N, C-alpha and C positions, 0 to 999 in steps of 0.2 A: 785626628791625632793620637797616636799612641797616648795612653795613660801612664805616666810616668810616677814612682812614689816620692821621688825628689824634686822639690821645687826648682832647684839649679838645674837640673836634667831638663825639666820641662822649658824652663827660659832658653837653654841653648838649642834645643830644638826646635823653637818657632821658628818656619818657614825654611826648615833643613830638610829640603827634599829636591830630588832631581826634577830641574824645569826638561818638559818633555819636548820642548821645541828646541832647547839649545844644550840642552844636556847639563846646564849649570848646576852643581850641587848646593848652590844658595838660591834662593828667590831672589829674580833682579828684580830691583826699582822700575816699575814701569812709571813712565813721566805723562804718557799720552793722555789729552785731554778728551779726545773722541775716538772712535773704533769704528773702522769700515764694518760695512755689512753689504750681502748682496741684493736686498729691496727694501722697499719701503715694509714698517711692519717685522721685519726681519732682523734677529739678532743673534750674535755669537756668544751671548750671555752679558756682554759687555758693549754698552752703548755710550755712556757718558760718564765721565770720573766723579760728576757731582751726585752721581746715585751709585755709582758702582766701580772700583778700582781693585785689579787684583793685588797690587802690593797692601792695599786698607784691608783686604779680606782676609789676607796672610795675617795681619795685625789684630783685626777683630776675633778671628779663631784663635789666636794665641788668647787674647784678653780672656775668651771664655773657658778655654783649658785653663789657664791658670785659675779661673774662680768655681769651676767646676759645673759651669753653665752650659747650656745649648748653643747660645749666639754671644757674640759680643758687637758692641758697637763702637766705633770711633767718629769724633765729630771734628769741625774745625773749631770750636772754641766749647768754653764750659758755659756759655750762656745759651748756645745752640743746643747743648746737651741737655740743659734744664728747659728750655722752650719744646724739645722733644718729649721729655716725660710731662710736661705740663700737658701737654696733648692728647694724654690719656685719661685726664680728668674732667669732669663737668660741673657745673653748679648744681646744687648747692654745696658741693664738695668744699672741705677746707683743709687747709695744712697749716702745721704748727709749724713754723720758721724761728730760726734762730733772730734775736733781736737785734745782734752784732753781724747782720749779714751783710755780704758784699752791695755798695751802692747801686751797682748795675743790677744785680740780683734784686735787690728792692723796688728799682723802676721799673723792672719787666713786671714783678708780681702786682705792683701797684696800678699799673696801666690794664695789664690785662683783667684784673677786677673790675676798676672803675670803667672801661671802655668794651669790655666783653662780656662781662656778668660771670667770669670763668671763677676758677677757683677763688676762695676767699682767705687772705692769708691771716694768721693769726699768731702774733710776734711774743713769743716768751724768751726767756733767758733759758738756752736749753742745756746750760751746766746745771740746772738747777731740777734734777728728777721730778719732784714735788710739785715746781711750777707746770711741768709738761703735761703731768697726771692731771692737774687742775685745768687743763686748758683744753683735754679731749671731751668732744661731745661726740654725739651720734653723727654727726657729719665730718667728723676727722677722718680724713683718709691716707695722710701722710704726715711723716715728720722729715722736716729739712733742715739738715744741720751741715754747715760749714765749720770743720774744726782742724786746725785753728782757724778761727773769725779773722774777716778782713773789715776793719783796719786793725783793730785791737788784738788781735792773735790769741783770744782766749780759746781755751779748748773746753771740751766735754768728751766723756767716757762713751763713745759710742755702743761698746757692747752693754752698757747698762740700760741702753734703750730697746735693746732689743728682746 
């Protein structure tokens, strides 16, 4: 996609291209879950919507363009996104995590650590920069912040953590 100087222009241009098969000037929403192929092991680039979908591909590229990144990823849920990022780490990696994290996130971190020995969660008040700094060890590989937090809606200044 062409890079624009104005975020509003970038937003309205996401998916705004001519569809080569239909001539549509806006990306059609593709609802198919499976895609035909000529033979086993052959692909048109689209096999099954669980792995890749043309509509989702436009969304992901739009996210990348908005963030100035090379790629974007759209997940079915926030928990799926967390699980994906967790898969990039290994023991004895530690994550500093908001002490007021969503219960589902807590259970995922706890289960993964106790049952798979993956990343070690270290819970701190992430609104307190000094607490974060005190919790950092040589094994700290990431800081996981939910802001506003769930359920207490506490906020932290993400910019001060970068």
